[in-house]
C-alpha positions as CSV (number, residue, x, y, z in Angstrom):
1,M,-9.0,-0.2,15.4
2,E,-12.3,-1.5,15.3
3,T,-14.3,-2.0,11.8
4,Q,-18.2,-1.7,11.4
5,T,-20.0,-4.0,9.3
6,I,-23.0,-3.8,7.7
7,A,-25.7,-6.6,7.3
8,G,-26.7,-8.4,4.0
9,T,-30.3,-6.6,4.1
10,A,-28.8,-3.2,4.9
11,L,-26.3,-4.0,2.0
12,E,-29.2,-4.4,-0.2
13,T,-31.1,-1.6,0.4
14,L,-28.0,0.7,-0.3
15,F,-27.3,-1.4,-3.4
16,V,-31.0,-0.7,-4.7
17,N,-30.9,3.0,-3.7
18,Q,-27.2,3.5,-5.8
19,Q,-29.7,1.8,-8.5
20,R,-31.9,4.3,-8.6
21,T,-29.6,7.2,-7.6
22,A,-27.6,5.7,-11.3
23,L,-30.7,6.4,-13.3
24,R,-30.5,9.8,-12.4
25,I,-26.7,10.4,-13.1
26,K,-27.0,8.7,-16.4
27,K,-28.1,12.1,-17.5
28,S,-25.6,14.3,-15.7
29,A,-23.8,16.7,-18.0
30,A,-19.9,16.9,-17.9
31,S,-20.2,19.5,-15.6
32,E,-21.8,17.9,-13.0
33,R,-19.8,15.2,-13.1
34,I,-16.6,17.7,-12.9
35,A,-18.1,18.9,-9.8
36,R,-18.1,15.9,-7.7
37,I,-15.0,15.0,-8.7
38,V,-13.5,18.4,-7.6
39,R,-15.2,18.2,-4.3
40,L,-13.6,14.8,-3.8
41,K,-10.0,16.5,-4.9
42,D,-11.0,19.8,-2.2
43,V,-11.6,17.0,0.6
44,I,-8.6,15.1,0.3
45,T,-6.6,17.5,-0.3
46,D,-7.6,19.0,3.1
47,H,-7.2,15.6,4.8
48,F,-3.9,15.1,2.7
49,D,-1.3,15.1,5.9
50,L,-3.8,12.8,7.9
51,M,-3.4,10.0,5.1
52,L,0.2,10.1,5.6
53,Q,-0.2,9.2,8.7
54,A,-2.8,6.9,8.4
55,E,-0.2,4.9,5.8
56,F,2.3,5.3,8.3
57,D,0.2,4.3,11.4
58,D,-0.9,1.0,9.2
59,Y,2.5,-0.1,8.3
60,K,5.6,2.9,8.7
61,K,5.3,3.5,5.3
62,P,7.4,6.6,5.1
63,A,5.9,10.2,4.3
64,G,7.9,10.8,1.0
65,E,6.9,7.4,-0.3
66,S,3.2,8.1,0.2
67,K,3.7,11.5,-1.3
68,L,5.2,10.7,-4.1
69,A,2.4,7.8,-5.0
70,L,-0.3,10.2,-4.1
71,G,0.5,12.8,-6.6
72,S,-0.9,10.6,-8.9
73,I,-4.5,10.8,-7.4
74,F,-4.4,14.9,-8.2
75,D,-2.6,14.3,-11.9
76,E,-6.0,11.8,-12.7
77,I,-8.5,14.1,-11.2
78,D,-6.6,17.1,-13.4
79,V,-6.6,15.0,-16.9
80,A,-10.3,13.9,-16.1
81,V,-11.6,17.7,-15.4
82,A,-9.7,19.0,-18.4
83,F,-11.2,16.3,-20.7
84,L,-14.2,15.0,-19.8
85,E,-16.5,17.1,-21.7
86,S,-14.9,15.6,-24.8
87,W,-14.8,12.1,-23.5
88,M,-18.4,12.4,-23.2
89,K,-19.0,13.3,-26.5
90,P,-20.5,10.5,-29.1
91,K,-17.6,9.2,-31.2
92,M,-18.9,9.3,-35.0
93,A,-18.8,6.2,-37.3
94,T,-18.6,5.6,-40.5
95,T,-21.9,3.7,-42.1
96,P,-21.3,1.4,-45.0
97,E,-22.8,2.1,-48.5
98,A,-25.2,-1.2,-48.0
99,L,-27.2,1.0,-44.8
100,G,-27.0,4.0,-46.5
101,G,-23.7,5.6,-46.6
102,D,-23.1,9.0,-45.9
103,A,-27.2,9.8,-45.7
104,V,-27.0,7.6,-42.6
105,I,-25.5,8.5,-38.6
106,S,-23.8,6.2,-37.2
107,K,-22.5,6.7,-33.8
108,I,-20.7,5.3,-30.4
109,I,-22.6,7.1,-27.4
110,F,-20.6,6.4,-23.8
111,E,-23.1,5.6,-21.2
112,P,-22.8,4.8,-17.7
113,K,-22.2,1.0,-16.8
114,G,-24.5,1.5,-13.5
115,V,-23.3,0.5,-10.2
116,C,-20.1,-0.4,-9.3
117,L,-18.0,-2.3,-6.7
118,F,-14.8,-1.2,-5.8
119,I,-12.4,-4.4,-3.9
120,T,-9.3,-2.2,-3.1
121,P,-6.0,-3.7,-1.7
122,W,-4.0,-2.6,1.5
123,N,-0.1,-1.6,-0.3
124,Y,-1.6,1.4,-1.5
125,P,-5.1,2.1,0.4
126,F,-5.3,5.5,-0.9
127,L,-4.4,5.5,-4.2
128,L,-5.9,2.0,-5.7
129,T,-8.8,3.4,-4.0
130,F,-9.6,7.3,-5.5
131,R,-7.5,6.7,-8.8
132,P,-10.2,4.6,-10.1
133,L,-13.0,5.9,-8.8
134,I,-12.2,9.1,-10.7
135,A,-12.3,6.8,-13.8
136,C,-15.8,5.8,-12.6
137,L,-16.8,9.0,-11.4
138,A,-16.6,10.5,-14.7
139,A,-18.3,7.9,-16.7
140,G,-21.6,8.8,-14.4
141,N,-21.6,5.5,-12.4
142,T,-22.1,5.6,-8.7
143,A,-19.6,3.0,-6.4
144,I,-19.5,0.9,-3.2
145,I,-16.1,0.6,-2.2
146,K,-14.8,-2.3,0.4
147,P,-11.0,-1.5,1.4
148,S,-8.6,-3.2,3.1
149,E,-9.0,-4.7,6.7
150,L,-5.1,-4.8,6.7
151,T,-4.8,-1.2,6.8
152,P,-7.4,-0.1,9.4
153,H,-6.1,3.6,10.0
154,S,-6.6,4.3,6.3
155,S,-9.9,2.5,5.5
156,A,-11.3,4.6,7.9
157,L,-9.9,7.7,6.6
158,I,-11.0,6.9,3.1
159,K,-14.9,6.2,4.5
160,K,-14.6,9.6,6.1
161,I,-13.4,11.7,3.2
162,I,-16.1,9.5,0.9
163,S,-18.5,10.4,3.3
164,L,-18.1,13.9,3.5
165,V,-18.3,14.3,-0.2
166,F,-21.4,11.8,-1.3
167,P,-24.5,10.7,-0.2
168,E,-24.5,7.1,0.2
169,D,-26.7,6.4,-2.5
170,E,-24.3,8.1,-4.9
171,V,-20.5,6.4,-3.3
172,V,-20.3,5.0,0.1
173,V,-17.6,2.8,1.7
174,I,-18.4,-0.6,3.5
175,E,-15.7,-1.4,5.8
176,G,-15.1,-5.6,7.0
177,G,-13.3,-8.5,6.2
178,A,-13.6,-11.3,3.7
179,E,-17.2,-12.2,4.8
180,V,-18.0,-8.5,4.2
181,A,-16.7,-9.1,0.7
182,S,-18.7,-12.3,-0.4
183,D,-21.8,-10.7,0.9
184,L,-21.0,-7.7,-1.8
185,L,-20.0,-10.1,-4.7
186,D,-23.6,-11.6,-4.0
187,L,-25.2,-8.5,-5.3
188,P,-25.8,-7.8,-9.0
189,F,-23.4,-4.9,-9.5
190,D,-22.7,-3.8,-13.3
191,H,-19.1,-3.8,-13.0
192,I,-16.3,-5.0,-10.9
193,H,-13.1,-3.3,-10.1
194,Y,-10.7,-5.5,-8.0
195,T,-6.7,-4.4,-7.2
196,G,-5.2,-7.4,-5.8
197,G,-3.7,-11.2,-6.1
198,S,-4.5,-13.5,-9.0
199,R,-5.4,-16.1,-6.5
200,V,-8.7,-13.7,-5.2
201,G,-9.2,-12.5,-9.0
202,K,-10.3,-15.7,-10.0
203,I,-13.0,-15.7,-6.7
204,I,-14.0,-12.3,-8.0
205,M,-14.5,-13.5,-11.5
206,K,-16.4,-16.3,-10.7
207,A,-18.9,-14.4,-8.5
208,A,-19.0,-11.9,-11.1
209,A,-20.3,-14.4,-13.8
210,N,-23.1,-15.3,-11.7
211,H,-24.2,-11.9,-12.4
212,L,-23.1,-11.5,-15.7
213,S,-21.2,-8.7,-14.1
214,S,-18.1,-7.2,-16.4
215,V,-15.2,-6.6,-14.4
216,T,-11.6,-4.8,-14.5
217,L,-9.0,-7.0,-12.6
218,E,-5.5,-5.1,-11.3
219,L,-3.4,-8.4,-10.3
220,G,0.2,-8.8,-10.6
221,G,2.6,-11.5,-11.2
222,K,6.3,-12.1,-11.9
223,S,7.3,-8.9,-13.4
224,P,11.1,-9.2,-15.3
225,A,13.5,-6.5,-15.5
226,V,16.0,-7.6,-18.4
227,I,19.5,-6.4,-18.6
228,D,21.2,-6.4,-22.0
229,D,24.9,-6.0,-22.7
230,S,24.3,-2.9,-24.0
231,A,23.1,-1.2,-21.0
232,D,24.2,1.8,-18.8
233,F,24.8,-0.9,-15.5
234,A,24.9,1.9,-13.0
235,D,21.6,3.3,-14.5
236,A,19.8,0.3,-14.3
237,A,20.9,-0.6,-10.2
238,G,19.5,2.8,-9.3
239,K,16.1,2.4,-11.3
240,I,15.8,-1.3,-10.0
241,A,16.7,-0.6,-6.5
242,W,14.3,2.2,-6.5
243,G,11.3,0.5,-7.9
244,K,11.8,-2.9,-6.0
245,Y,12.5,-1.3,-2.5
246,F,9.8,1.5,-2.5
247,N,7.2,0.2,-0.3
248,C,9.1,-2.8,1.0
249,G,8.3,-4.3,-2.3
250,Q,5.2,-4.4,-2.1
251,T,4.0,-3.0,-5.2
252,C,2.3,-5.2,-8.3
253,I,4.3,-3.4,-10.8
254,A,7.8,-3.9,-9.2
255,P,10.5,-5.7,-10.9
256,D,10.2,-9.6,-9.6
257,Y,13.3,-10.3,-10.5
258,V,16.3,-9.5,-12.8
259,L,18.0,-10.9,-16.0
260,V,21.2,-10.5,-16.8
261,S,23.5,-12.2,-19.3
262,E,26.3,-14.9,-17.7
263,N,29.2,-12.3,-19.2
264,R,27.6,-9.5,-17.2
265,K,26.6,-11.1,-14.3
266,D,29.5,-10.5,-11.6
267,Y,29.7,-7.0,-12.7
268,F,26.1,-6.1,-12.4
269,M,26.0,-7.7,-9.0
270,N,28.7,-5.8,-7.7
271,T,26.8,-2.5,-9.2
272,M,23.7,-3.4,-7.8
273,K,25.2,-4.6,-4.2
274,A,27.2,-1.0,-3.9
275,T,23.7,0.5,-5.4
276,I,22.0,-0.7,-2.6
277,D,24.4,-0.2,0.3
278,S,24.7,3.3,-0.7
279,M,20.8,3.5,-0.6
280,Y,20.0,1.7,2.3
281,G,23.7,1.7,4.0
282,P,25.9,-1.2,4.3
283,D,24.0,-3.0,6.8
284,G,20.0,-1.9,5.9
285,P,18.0,1.0,7.2
286,G,17.8,-1.3,10.4
287,V,14.7,-1.5,12.6
288,D,14.8,1.7,13.6
289,S,14.2,3.4,10.4
290,L,11.6,5.5,9.6
291,L,12.1,6.3,6.0
292,Y,11.5,2.4,5.3
293,S,8.4,0.4,5.3
294,R,7.3,-2.9,6.8
295,L,5.7,-6.0,5.7
296,V,2.3,-5.0,6.0
297,N,1.5,-7.9,8.7
298,A,2.8,-11.1,10.4
299,H,1.4,-13.2,7.8
300,H,2.9,-11.9,4.8
301,Y,6.2,-11.1,6.8
302,R,6.3,-14.8,7.0
303,R,5.3,-15.6,3.8
304,V,8.1,-13.7,2.4
305,K,10.7,-14.7,4.9
306,N,9.8,-18.4,4.5
307,L,10.6,-17.9,0.5
308,L,13.6,-16.1,1.5
309,E,14.8,-19.2,4.1
310,D,13.4,-21.9,1.1
311,A,15.8,-20.4,-1.5
312,L,19.1,-20.2,0.9
313,E,18.5,-23.6,1.6
314,N,18.6,-24.7,-1.7
315,G,22.0,-22.8,-2.9
316,A,20.9,-19.3,-3.5
317,S,23.2,-16.8,-1.6
318,V,22.7,-13.1,0.0
319,V,24.7,-10.7,-1.9
320,T,23.7,-7.7,0.5
321,G,20.8,-7.7,2.9
322,G,18.9,-10.7,4.4
323,T,18.6,-9.3,7.6
324,V,14.8,-9.9,9.6
325,D,13.1,-8.8,12.6
326,D,10.1,-11.0,13.4
327,S,9.2,-8.1,16.0
328,D,8.4,-5.6,13.5
329,N,7.7,-7.1,10.1
330,Y,11.4,-6.3,8.9
331,I,13.0,-7.9,5.9
332,S,16.1,-5.2,4.8
333,P,16.7,-4.7,1.3
334,T,18.0,-8.0,-0.3
335,L,19.9,-9.3,-3.2
336,L,20.2,-12.9,-3.9
337,D,22.5,-14.9,-6.5
338,N,22.6,-18.7,-7.6
339,V,18.9,-18.8,-8.0
340,N,17.6,-21.0,-10.2
341,S,13.9,-21.4,-11.7
342,D,13.3,-24.5,-9.4
343,H,13.0,-22.4,-6.2
344,A,9.6,-21.3,-4.2
345,I,10.9,-17.4,-4.9
346,M,10.5,-17.9,-8.7
347,K,6.9,-19.7,-8.7
348,E,5.1,-17.4,-7.2
349,E,5.1,-13.1,-6.7
350,I,7.6,-12.1,-4.0
351,F,5.6,-8.8,-3.1
352,G,8.2,-8.1,-0.5
353,P,12.0,-6.3,-0.5
354,V,13.6,-9.6,-2.2
355,L,15.5,-9.5,-5.6
356,P,16.6,-12.6,-7.1
357,V,19.0,-12.4,-10.4
358,L,19.0,-14.8,-12.9
359,T,21.5,-15.6,-15.9
360,Y,20.7,-16.0,-19.4
361,R,23.4,-17.3,-22.2
362,T,21.5,-15.3,-25.0
363,L,19.0,-12.5,-25.4
364,D,16.5,-15.7,-26.7
365,E,17.1,-17.6,-23.9
366,A,15.8,-14.5,-21.6
367,I,12.8,-14.2,-23.9
368,D,11.8,-18.0,-23.7
369,Y,12.3,-17.8,-19.8
370,I,10.0,-15.0,-19.7
371,N,7.1,-16.8,-22.1
372,Q,7.6,-20.2,-19.9
373,G,5.6,-18.1,-17.4
374,E,2.2,-16.3,-16.8
375,R,2.4,-12.9,-18.7
376,P,3.5,-10.4,-16.3
377,L,1.8,-7.0,-15.1
378,G,4.7,-5.4,-16.0
379,L,8.2,-5.8,-17.8
380,Y,11.2,-4.1,-17.8
381,V,14.2,-3.6,-20.1
382,F,17.5,-1.8,-19.9
383,G,20.2,-1.2,-22.8
384,K,21.1,1.4,-25.5
385,D,21.0,-1.6,-28.7
386,N,17.4,-0.3,-30.1
387,A,17.5,-4.2,-31.6
388,A,18.0,-5.6,-28.0
389,I,14.9,-3.6,-26.6
390,Q,12.6,-4.5,-29.2
391,A,13.7,-8.1,-29.5
392,V,12.6,-8.2,-25.9
393,I,9.5,-6.1,-26.4
394,D,8.5,-8.1,-29.5
395,G,9.0,-11.5,-28.2
396,T,6.8,-11.2,-25.1
397,T,3.4,-10.0,-23.7
398,A,3.2,-7.8,-20.8
399,G,0.2,-5.4,-19.2
400,G,2.9,-2.7,-20.0
401,S,6.5,-2.2,-20.4
402,V,9.0,0.6,-19.7
403,V,12.5,1.2,-21.5
404,N,15.6,2.1,-19.3
405,H,13.1,2.5,-16.1
406,V,10.6,0.3,-14.2
407,A,7.0,0.7,-13.0
408,M,7.1,4.6,-14.4
409,H,4.0,3.6,-17.0
410,Y,1.7,3.6,-14.1
411,M,2.1,7.2,-13.3
412,S,0.7,8.4,-16.7
413,P,-3.0,9.3,-17.2
414,F,-2.5,9.3,-21.0
415,L,-1.4,5.7,-21.1
416,P,-3.6,2.3,-20.6
417,F,-2.9,0.6,-17.3
418,G,-3.7,-3.0,-16.3
419,G,-2.8,-6.3,-16.9
420,I,-3.6,-9.5,-19.5
421,G,-4.3,-13.1,-18.5
422,N,-3.1,-13.9,-15.0
423,S,-2.0,-10.5,-14.1
424,G,-5.5,-8.9,-15.0
425,M,-7.9,-7.6,-17.5
426,G,-9.4,-4.1,-18.5
427,R,-7.6,-1.1,-18.3
428,S,-7.6,2.1,-16.0
429,H,-6.4,5.7,-16.2
430,G,-7.3,8.6,-18.1
431,H,-9.9,8.3,-21.0
432,Y,-9.0,4.4,-20.9
433,G,-10.4,4.3,-17.3
434,F,-13.6,5.9,-18.5
435,V,-14.3,4.0,-21.3
436,D,-14.1,0.9,-18.9
437,F,-16.3,2.0,-17.0
438,S,-18.5,2.9,-19.8
439,N,-21.0,1.0,-22.0
440,Q,-20.2,2.2,-25.7
441,R,-23.3,1.8,-27.1
442,P,-23.7,1.9,-30.8
443,V,-26.7,3.9,-32.5
444,L,-27.6,3.8,-36.1
445,E,-29.6,6.7,-37.1
446,M,-31.3,5.8,-40.3
């Protein structure tokens, strides 16, 4: 599928037009902003089946997986519509006695930042474009969106949906690759929202520094799942397998590896193998399966395959899975044993359907291992011992955590979502996203 790019001067014109519109929208009431969001919801609803087809056309993503992910777009919209009026109200603050105390009004008003840039990813193209866009619109901003060129069917449909809802001076989609992204980053955006890997995230941040643009970076990293001896192992195995192999492992908050105690490892591995075989078949879903996603392209397929092969060449072993097919970017759901921290697969985010299992002797050892690496986007802990669970939570730092499940915190529009350090910065979802796209302006009335 061909994509149309746009010349630098035309980008500048679009940007200037959005700057003018941003000044008008800044004064908009909640009702006007809600109307824009509801129009978007209606058009997304009308194109829902086409969205499912586009994701399948891009990398054989099953409709069931797409439906589950896309549902949180509507949750985000419904929460914004229900609460936006209260979010926009000034927040009253205490005035110190030295400045007049109760006789003086101190308040915080939430004003839009202005023109925002979205550089959105390929793994959940609609979800990770529209969900943060809701917060941007709720806060009263304009936006230029550059979706991923790696999912061209989805990107073209995103462009169509946006064009049916918004004039170009409010929200516009610009298709293209790295060169287009670079041209966009030369412009003085008021805020940049990027979802993707930490390598490009650093490039985004450097570009933002040239204009002192604020940024939201939703990155990733090696999100661990810690299994305490008190856990329900069958329950943990089912939830970890679901979170890991959903979307063929191409999820930034998927469990990247498992930590289990030495004395329970064999039991966990047997349980995990039985769970994976039950979910996907003893030989995996197969290259002909329409119910299992593929790696998005040959480049990412080769990267994950190389990590798998390196681990096996250096002593790791396949417990189940390990089937690959170069013709279809296919890697079956794979469980690895005998992995250690020196393997390449433990030095970068896997972002694919391969799950290494490591062991610990004490819970403190597991905590120390996590803390030796970059702070993850997600951290998951399974167990029934509340003291052990709290020890893991208190002893580590992560963007977000779930107890006795994985990744579910993303689904809530009432919890902040985001990373810390190498896994990102800023917060999305619900009121937290609204605040992220707003300037919190203090006003003192004396």
